[in-house]
N, C-alpha and C positions, 0 to 999 in steps of 0.2 A: 504494500500500500504506500502510496505517496500523496503528500499534500503540500503544495507550494514549493516543490523541489525543482530549482532551476538548473543546477549543474553540479559537477564534481570537479574540483581543481586538484590536479595531481602534482605533488612536489617531490623532488629528489635532491639528495645531498651526496655527491660523489667524493672519493678521496681527493683531498686538496681543496675542496670547496669549504668556505667558512660559514656558509648558510644554506638553507634550503632554497631551491630555485623551482619556480613553476614550470613544468615541462609539458603540460597539456591540460585541456579542459574538455570534459566529456559532458555533452548535453543530457539532461534528464527528461523524463516523460512529463513531469510537472504535477499532474493530478491523475491518480489512477487507483482503482480498487483492487488491482492485481499486483502480484509480486513481480518486479522487474529486475533483470540482471544486466549489469554493465561490465565492460571489460576494456582494458587498455594494455598493450604489450610494449614495454619499454625496450628499445633497441640501443644498447650501449655501444660505445666504441670498442672494437675488437680487443684491444689491449688493456681494458679496464681491469684493475686488480685492487683488491681491498674491500673494505666495508662500504656498502651503498645503502643509504637510508631513504625510506619512502614514507609519505603520509598523504592522506586525502582530506580535503576540506569540502564538506557538503554545504552548498550555498542555496538558500531559499530566494524566491522572487522578491521578498521584502528586505533582503540584505542580511537576515539572520544566518548564522553558520555554525557548524560543529565540526570538530577535527577528530580524525581517528588517532589511535596511538601510533607511534612511530614503529615501523617494521624495518628490520635490518637483514641484508643478504650479503654474504661474503663471496666474492668472485676471485678465483685463481689465487696463486701465491701460497697455497697450502703445501705442507709436506707430503700430501697425499700423492702428488704427481700430476701429470697432465690428465685432467678429467674431461669426460665427454658424456653425452647421452645420445643414444640412438635406438630405433629410428625416431626421428622427430620431423614431422608429426607422426603419430601412431594411432592404431585402433585396437591394439592388443597389449603386448608386453613392451616395456622399455628396459634398456640396459644402461647402467652407469658404468662407464669404463674408467680405468685408472685407479680404482680402489686396490689397495694392497692386501687383498683377502688371503693371500698365501703366506703372509708374515705371521709368525706365531703371536697370538695375543691381540691381533688386529681385529677390531669389531666396530661396525658402523651401524647407526640407525638412521632412518629416514622419516621425514614428515612431508606430506604433499598438501599444499594449500591451493584453494581455488582463487580466482581473481579478486574475490571479496575478502581474502585473508583468512577464510575459515579452513581449519584443518579437515581434510576429507579422507585421509588415509595415512597410516603409519605402520612401521615395522622395522625389522632388522635384516641386514644382509648376512646371509650365512656363508655359503660356499660359492655364490655367484652374485653379480650385481644386477640381476634381473628382477623386475617387479611387474606383476600382473595389474594392469590398469583398465582392463576391459569393462569393469562395472562403473567407471567414472562417466559422467555425462560429457558430451562433447564440449570443448572450450579450452581456455588457456589456464595453465597450472604452473606452479613453482614447486620443485622438489628441493627440500633442504636436507643435506646429508651432513652428519656430524659423527666424529669418532666417539668411541665409548667414554673417553675421558672428558669430552666436551672441549678439547683443546683446538680441534680443527673443524671448521664448518665452511660449507660453500653451498650456493644455490644455483640450480639450473632450471631455466624455463622450458616448458614443452607444451605441445598442443595435442589434445585428444580429439580424434575424429569420430564421426558416427560409425557404427559397425555396419 
């Protein structure tokens, strides 16, 4: 349901930035008795490494606004190695490559978030980096992978297609 919803302002703070910068504006439906979904995929420069922070400001037609909590994603530069995700887009399984699952004691968990920041799936990598995402709705997602100690974390965006 929406009442008086004009738009969503998307803000990002990249490594080296001293403040959040508005990167896009997503128009809203405005008034609706139905649940509406919105998405935006941020395409960073290929060599972006480090923590990237995001927040969304929902703005009403009357100027009132509310801000989401800040979300953080870590890109590259981890001790995990060169990581990747394939196939992307997918309609079945995805594989996170570059995890050192053959190293004794190495253990990773993952969290998958939809574009609204809601966690929709979680689990652990055992002996492969493959995850079944067949049950997810089509749309844009972010998978956050963290080692068991919480020392290393990175995020990878992916797109789930209809089956």
